[in-house]
Every structure is written in C-alpha cells, then in structure tokens.
N, C-alpha and C positions, 0 to 999 in steps of 0.2 A: 604461597603461590598467588600472584595477582592475575585474575581472570578477565579483567577489562569488561566486567558486567555481562559477559556472555552466558546466555542460558545453556547453550550446548556444552560449553566447556565446564560449567558448574555441575551439570548433571553427569557429564563425562567423568570428571575426577571422582565423584562419589560412587559411580558404578564400575569404574575401571578395575578389573581383577588385580592389576599391579599395585593398587593402593590398599587392598584388603589387609595387608600385614602391617600397615602403619597404625600406631596408637592414636595419633591425632593429625588432623589436617587444619592448618591455619590459612584461611583464604582472605585475600584483600580484593576489593572490588568484585565480589561475587555477583551472580545474577540476583536481582531483587524484584519480586512480583509486585507491581503497583496495585494489582487487584487483590491478592492475598495479603499484602503487606508483610511479607516474610521471604526469607531465602528458601530454597528447596529443602524439603525433608527427605529422609531416606531411611529405610528399615534397618540398615546396618550401623547408622551413625546417630548419636545424640547431638542436636544442634544447639549452639549457644550464640546468641546475638547480643549486641551491646545493651546495657541496662537503660541507657538514654536513647530514646527513639524519637527525638525531635525532628529528625529527617532520615532519609534512607541511609541505613548504615553501610559502611564500606569495609567492615571487618566481620567475619563470622568464623567460629571455631567448631569443628566437628570432632567428636570423640568416638572412637570405635567401641561399640557395645560389647564386642567379644573380649576386650581387654580391661575396660574400665566401666563400672556400672554408674548410673546416675547418682546412686547413694554415696559414691566416693567423691563426688564433685560439688564444690561450693563456688558459686560465681560471686565475684567481688563487685559491688556497685561502684561505678565510676561515672562522672558527668560528661562522658564523651560518646558520640555516635559512631566513632571509628576505632574503638578499643574494646577488646574482650579480655578479661583477666579471670583465670580459674585457679582455684586451689584443688589439687588432685591428692586425695588422701589414699595412702597405701593400704593394702590389705593387712600389712604388718603394722600393728598399732605402735610399734616402737620407732618407726621412721616418721620424721616430720613431713607434712604435706608439701608437695612441689607447687611452685607458682609458675604458671604459664601465661604469658601476656602477648596477645596478638594485636599488632598496631598497624593502622594505616594513617600515615602522617600526610595530610593534604599539602600539595605543593603550593597552593595559593593562600593557605592559612594554617601555618604550622601550630601543632599542639604540644610540642616536645616540652616546653617550659612548664605548661600547666600540668602535663602528665608527670613531670618530675615532682612537682609539689604534691600531687595525689599519691604517688608511689611512696613518698616519704612518710605518709600517714599509715601505710600498711605495715603491720608487724609480720616479719617472717623470721623463722628460726635460723640461726647462723649456719646450721647444718643442712637446711632445706635446699633443694635444687631449684634454681631460678632460671627461666628462659624468657628472653625478650626478643621477639622476632616479628618481621613484617616488612612492609614497603615504607621506607623512611623518607624518600624523596629529597635527599640532601647529599652533599658531597664534601669529602674531607680527605686529606692526604693519607690518613690512617687506613682508609679502605679503597681509595680511588685506584683504578688500574694505572699502570705505568704510563706516563706522558699525558695523563688527564689532569689538567691544572685547576679545575674549578674547586672553590672552597667557599662555603657560605656560613652565615651566622647560625642557622638551624643546626648544622653539623656540630658546631662548637657546643651548642646547648645539649646535643645528644651525647657528646663526649663527657660533658659535666655530669649528666644524669648517670651514665655508665660508671664513671669514676666514683660517684657518691654511693652507688649501690653495689660496688665491687664487681662489676661486670666486665668481661673481656670479649673481644670478637672470637666467635667460634668458626665462622666461615673464613677461609683464607683470604687475607687482604688482596685486593686486585681482581677477585673473581667477578667476571662480567655477568650480571643478572638481567640487564636491559640492553639487548644487542643493538637495538635501533640507534642508540647513542653510544654504544660500546662503553658503558659505565656500570657502576655498582650502586644500586639504591635499595636492593632487597638484602637485609642483613639479619644475622642471628647472633645474639649476645647471650652469655651465660656466666654464672658466678663460679666460684672455685669448685663447688660440688659438681656442677655441670661439666666443667673443664676436665675434672678428674675422671669422669665417666665417658668422655667423648670418644667415640669410635671413628666417626667421620661426619663432616659437614661439607656438602658439595652439591653441585648441580645434579638434579635427579633426571638424567637423560631419558630413562625409561618411562618417566611420568609426565612428559611434556604434552600438554593439551593444545598446543598451537597458539598460546597467548603471546603477546609481545614481551612478556616477562618470562624468564626461565624459572622453573620450580627448583626449590632448594630442599634437600633432605638432610635431617640431622638425626644421627643414630647414636644412642647412648646405651651403655651397659646398665644392667639393673643394680649394680653395686659399684662402689669406688674401687679402682685397682683390682678387678676380679682375678682370683687365683684359678688358673686352668684346672679343671677337674681331672684327677688321675683315675683312669678306669680300673675297676677292681677285677681281679682274676676269679674266674668261676672254677674252683678246684673240683667241684662235683663232676665236671666233664673230663677230668684227667684220665688218660690211659696209663694206669700205673705200671703195667708190664712194660710198655714202651718207655716210660720214664726211667725204670730201673735199667733197661738196656742202654739208653742214652747216657745215664749217669755213670755206668761202668766204663763206657767208652771214653767219657770226658775226664774221669778222675785219673790222676797220675798213678803209676804202679806203686805198691807199698814198698817201703825201704827194706833191703835184705836183712834177714834175721841172723845176727852174728852170735847169738846165744849169750850175749853179755848179761842179759837180765833173767836168765834161767835160774830157777831155785831148785836145788836138789832136795 
C-alpha cells in the first residue's frame, strides 16, 4: 500500500482492526518523522526500514508479532533507501526461509536495474517462497489495463528481473491500483512456490485508508496444494440403540431359508 507520506493513513493502517489478521504489511511512501528519523512504531508490529538510510526511506515493512517473532526474521542488507528485503524463517526447520522484498521504485530515478544486480547476489533455495511487491512506477502491456498504451524502459528492466528470478505476476493483469490515472503501477510478483500457494491477490477494498493508491492483499496457503482436512467422527457420542434401530430399518430383509443347507 502506498500511503503518500500521510501520518494519519500510516497510523490508521497499523491500528485498523481489519489489518490485525495480516502477517505482513508492505508500505510505500509511509509517514516519516523528520524529528524522530523513523516511521511510526506500533506495539503489534515489528518495523523494518531500509538498511541504507542516506535519505528518508520510501519503503517500510511491518511484521505482525502475533504470527512471526523477530527471531524468525533476518534482514538482508541492500544499498537502497527504498527497498526492504526480509528472510522469514519458518518455525518448521525443514522448510526453507521465505524471501519478502518490498520495493518503491522512484519515478524520477529508477532502481530496477541496480536492484536486479543485487538480487542476483542473494542465494535462495529453489523451494523457498519469494514475493516481490510494491510501487514500481512503470508501465508495460503485461500488466497495463486494457486500452492503456504506455510502455517504458523501466518496465522492460522489471520484466527482465522477474524472468531471471523465475517470478510471475500474482496480481491479475489490468488491475487498476492508481485510480487517478486509471493504471496499474502497484504489483505483486511471486515464484513458483508462491504461485502454488496463492489463494487470492486483489484490491483490499476493506483496507482502503483513503490514499490515491489502492491497497493490494495477497493471501497464501501455508503449504503448496493443501489437501482439505477430513473431519473425524467422534464415535464416543454415538447413540448405539438408535444406531441399531436405524441399521435394521436400512438393511434389506434376509433371503428366505429354503433348507438347502440344512444338515441332518
């Protein structure tokens, strides 16, 4: 969600009861306090800002303390003031850590090519879940809404990055995320593991904080291709007398005894 530097919207999304069930919130252009030199903190969320603080950052990731502890999180150092990359370690030691990358790509000075080079240096397991999401400020027929013709070089660089890392769009192409221009610049990408777990990726209508960008929610299952759980029967609560009565009523009558098998 891009919050256009609004203090009220940033505090609002962190305190909104509708967001308490989300595991992570990836914000672009959040409120930044010039006095405190940080984005807002909140008792329910662990805050992660870019490792490079040369200027006011335009990306911040909040992780829900109820679902992921700080001990499960490793931040990856990157030379950008507008990117936050986190490794999320599962409580199950058998699962590889997920990689979640929050990006704000400035419209006036694109960082996609440099980001591509840096991400190539990061080792991630082939089975690991990878999400790349944020405000990319670029246009391409791959995700543009219908009849929106703009196409720029930065978008081509983003497609190259996604192809190299094995990422595909999780948000449906053509989804308008910036209504003022009726275009799509807020995108969510994922690798095969993320795609296999995807339940939905769509505009989060219930979480709109009134920004000029629409919020996007991405919901994933906790495992690939989950098998629906079959409820077990509690036989200890069976009314056996009633069971015998119903069983007799449902069973067909026994065949007539013609005496063929009698033994004298």
